[in-house]
N, C-alpha and C positions, 0 to 999 in steps of 0.2 A: 639066701638073699632075702632080707626083710626090710632093707632101707634102700630107696632109690632116689637119686637126685636127677631131676629133669630140667632141661633148659633149651632155649632156642638160641642158636649161634648164627650171627650174620657172617656168611662166607664171602661177602664182597668187600672191596676197599670202601672206605668212608665216603668217597666222592660219588659212588654209584648207588643205585637203588638197592636196598637190602634184599638179600636172598636168605631167608630164615631156614636153617637146617636143624631139625629136632635131634636132640642128643640125650642120652641117659647114662648114668653110672650106678652100678649096683654095689652095695656094701653088706657085710654080714651084720647080725644083730649087735655084736660087740663093737662096731665101728661108728657109733653115732657121733663121736667127737670128730672123727675124720670127715664124715659126711657133712657135718655142720661147717667145718673149716672149708671144705670144698665149695659149699653154697656161698660162703662169704667171699671167697676168691672169685667165683663166677660173677657175683653181683658187682664186684669192683671193676670188672672189664666191661666197657660200654658196648662191646660187640655182642654181648649176651642179653637176652631178654627172657622174661617169664621164668625165672629161676624158682624152682619149688622142690620140696622134699616130701616123700611119702614113706610111711613106715607101717609095718604090721609086725611089731616085735612079739616074739613067741613067749617071753617071760614078763608078762604084765604083773604089776603089783596087785591089782584087783580088777574087778569088772568096771567098765566105764560107766560113769554116772551113778545116780542113786536109784536103786531098784524100787524102794518104797519108803514112804514117810508116814508114820502113824503117831499122832499126838505130838508132832514137832520133833520126832526123833527117827533116826535111821535104824535099820534092823540091828545094828551093833550097839545101839543105845546112845550114839552121839547126837547132840542137838543139831537140828537142821532148820535154818531160818532164811535161806536164800529165797529171793523172789525177784521176778523180772522187774516189777515196779521199783524195788529198791535199787536195782542196777541202773535203771534208766534215770534215776534222780528224782522220781516222783515220790510224794509222801506215801508211806505205806499205811493202808487202812487196816485196822485191827478189829 
């Protein structure tokens, strides 16, 4: 189990005050498509709230993020010019 879909389900009829019941559904590493489809169906139902998915897949393509940048390049030699200022729309200072 490396993928889990969490949500809150309202167990009361619509006319009454909601009673939120936490629920979760577990999926294997290879079932991401099914987990995403399940999230989509849960979000379509107004009796559900706070639908989210969490995963810790065992076969990642690589490590998360960039470990180091030297002279504008990552350890594997690829150019790296991302900056928070550029993402926020501000003019990048050079």
